[in-house]
N, C-alpha and C positions, 0 to 999 in steps of 0.2 A: 707484094707488099714491101715497101722500102725499109731497110734497116735504119738508114739515116734520113729521116723525114717524117711526114705525117703518116701514121700507120693505120688510121681508120678514116674512111670517108665520112663517117658520122661526126667526127670531130670538126669537119669543115662546114657543117650545115648551119650552126647557130650564128647569129649576128649580135654583137653587143650594141645596145642602144643607150644614148645619153639624152636625158630630158632637160630642156632649157627653158628659162624665161628671160626677160630683158636684163635680169641681174646676174645671169650665169647658170652654171650647172645646178640642177636640183637633185637628181637621182640617176641611177643607172638601172638597166633591165636587160632583157634578152628578147630577140625576135628571130624569125626564120622565114625563108622564102617558101611559097607554096604555089603550085601550078595547077590550074584547072581549065580545061577546054582551050588550051593554048595561051591563056593569060597568066601573068605572074602577079603575086600579091606578097606583101610583107605582113606577116601575122604576128601580133603581140597581144598583150592584155589591155582591156579598156582602162583599167586603173593606172597603167603606165602613162597613157597619153592624156588622161583627164586629171590625174592627181587626186582622185577620190576613190573611196571604197565602192565597189560596183553595186552593192546592195544597200548599204546605209547612206551612201553618198557623202559620208564624212570626209573632210580633207585628210590627206595622208602626210603632207609636208607643210603643215601650218597654213599660212595664207598664200603660199606659192604654188602656181599651177603651170604646167608646160604650155608654151606657145609654139614650140617646134621641137623636133628631135634631131639627133645626129646618129647615123648608123655607121658603125665601123666595119667597112667592107674591104676585104683584101684586094690589093692591086699589086701588079708586078712592077717593080722598079727596074727599069732598063739600065744596064751598065753595072748594077750592083748585084744582080743575080739573086734576088730575094723578094719575098712577099712582105708587104707592110699593110696592116689595116689602116685605112684612112677614114677619119670621121667625116662623113658627107651629110650635109643638111638635107633633111626630109621634112617638107612642110606638112603639117596636119590640118592647117586652115587655109582657105583661100577667100579673100574678102570677108574675113571673120566668120566664115562658115566651115564646118568640118568637111574634110574630103575623104574620111575613112568610111568603111562600110560596117554596119552593125547587124546583129541578128534580126531577121525579119519579124519575129514574134516577141522575143524577150527584150529587144533593144539594148539599153545600157545595163540591164539586169543579167546580161550574158557578158562575162569578163573576157571576151575575145573580140578583136576587131581586125579588119583587113584593109591595108593601104594599097591601092593599085600602084604597083611599082615593078618595073623590070629590073633585072640584075644589071648594074652598070656595065658598059662595054669595057671599062678599065679592069673589071674583075675577070680573072681566068675562068673558063668554062667548068673546070673541075673544082672550083672553090664555091662555097655557098650554094650548092645545088639545091633545088627544091626538095624538101624532105620526102615528099611522096613520089619522087622520081629516083631515089637512091636504089630502091629494090622493089620489084613487083611481086615478090614472093610473100604469100600470106602464111601466118602461123596460127596455131591455137592460142587465142588471147583469153586467159582464164584468171580467176582469183588465185593469188599466190605466185603468178608469173613475176620474175624479176623485171624491173624497169630501170631505165637509165634516163635521168633528166639532165640534159646537157646544156650548160649555160655558164653564167658568170657570177657565182656566189660572192657576196661582199665586193663586187667589182673585180675579182681576181681573174687573171688569165695567165697563160704560160707561153714560152717561146715568142713567136711573132704575133701573139694575140689569140691563141687557141683557147677554147673553153675548158671547163672542168666537168667531169662526169660524177653526178651524185646518184647512188643506187637507191632503190626502193622496191616495193612490192605492190602489185594491184591488190587493193584492200576491200574491194566490193565487186559484185557481179557487174561486169562492164556493160551488159546490154540494158541494165535498168538505171533510170535516172536517180540522182540523189535528191534528198529533201533537206533543205537547210532551215533550221529553226522549228522543225516539227516537234510534235508532242507525242508521248506514249499513247497508243490506242489499244483498246481491247480487241479490235477487229482489224486485220490486215497489218500494214506497216505503220509508219508515223502518220498522224493527222495534222492538217494545217501545214504551215511552213511553205517554203518556196521550192518548187520542183525544177531542177536544173539538168540539162543534157550533158552530164559529166559522170565520172566515177571517181572513187577515192583512191589515192595513193598514199601509202605509209612510207614516209621518208623525211629525214631531217634536212630539209632544204634551208636556204638562207636568202636574205634580201639580195636582189640582183638577178635572181633566177626566174622571176616572173616573166612569163612569155616564152619559156624554154620549150623546145620540142621534146616529146616523150617517146621513147622507143621501148617496146616490150620485147623480151628475150624468151626463147623457148628452145629446149634441147630434148630431142626424142624422135619418135616416128609419127608421121601424119600424112594424110591424103593431100597432095598438092592442089587438087582441083577443088576440094572442100575440106578445110582444116578441121571442121567439126564433125566430119563423117567418120563412123567407126571403121577401123581396119582390122583385118583378120589374118595374122601371120600364118595360120594353119591352112589357109586357102592354097590349093595346089599351084595356082598361078601367081601367088603373092610375090615371089622373088623375081618373076619375069616382068612385073609391071614397071613402067617408067614414070608413073605419077605418084610414087611414094617416096617420102624423105625418110631415110634410115639413119638414125643416130646423128642427125644434123643439129647444128646450133645456128639459129638465124634470128634476125630482129625485124620488127615491123613498126612503122610509125603509127602511133595510136592516138596522138592528140597534143593539145597545148596545155602546159602547166600553169596553174593559177595561184599556187601558194596557199597559205592558211586562209580560212574563210570565216571563222567565228570563234568565240571563246571556248565553246564546247569542243569543236573540231580541233582547235589549236592545242588544247590540252591532250587530245588523243594523237597528236603529231600527224594529222591528216591534211592533205592538200587535195586540190581538184585537178583532174585531167579532163579537159573539155574534148569531146569526141571528134573524130574525123568528120562524121556526118554534120556536126555543128559547123565546122569550118567550111564544109562544102555548101551548106545553106547560106552562109554569109557571103561567100564568093559568088554564088549563083544568083542570089536575089539582088545584090548590089544596092541595098537600101542605105542611103546616106545617113550617117550617124546624127543623132540629136546633139545639139550643143550642150556640153556638160555644165556650162556656167551661165546659160541664158534659159529662162523658163519658156517652155513651149505652150504654156496654158493660154487659151484665148480669153480675151476680156468679156 
């Protein structure tokens, strides 16, 4: 770890994105690279590239909607011995049709999309690495775990364009989906509402962090082959095992942040973290997104 320089590889993972129309800059957000089966994707929120709320479909920035984005990706400037993030145009439409992938079942009601995009050759290999390639170690991901949402709140950055870390906690059981707009039920959980493949995070995030990667942190002892398997320190062979983490502090990528999602949840300071499984479904199915501004209804 360098003393003078970037001290965490996780700080190098997010990409600030700028949303544009023909009149100029509309808003900013966050994205990150993700790798699956040898292919790379730029992951961000549906509402970033559509300019609409993913459930209500209400406009976010009045009558302005993005027609393309720019991604600020670090490049090494030869002769100056420094890195500079350069805003590079990333098309989101081709011949007026979306080129991003959406969730195969939920479509635009999932606030995550994937743009097929390789990391530019001008970007050093150690910058903006795919979030799921930073570490292969799994940790116990449980309610109460500390989380770090790494992005660009209020468009802020430091140094040569590095993101900020906002802390939070996993606020719901991560294995179970959340239900938005549900009602109190006498049987089971909430009734009605929209079920989403995400879990809640309790954190005071700000605009500009939509699309940020989320990393869970855990400190303690766990089985490296199965982080949810019980371990017994009284076992005679316990301290001879090489598949146990003892007193470790590690992080694991757990999903894509989506920000506040409704009046009730907003009042509770809750945001959504869309799961890794959701991202995998999008990148595997490669279903082209529906146009957010053209009705797909058949006459």
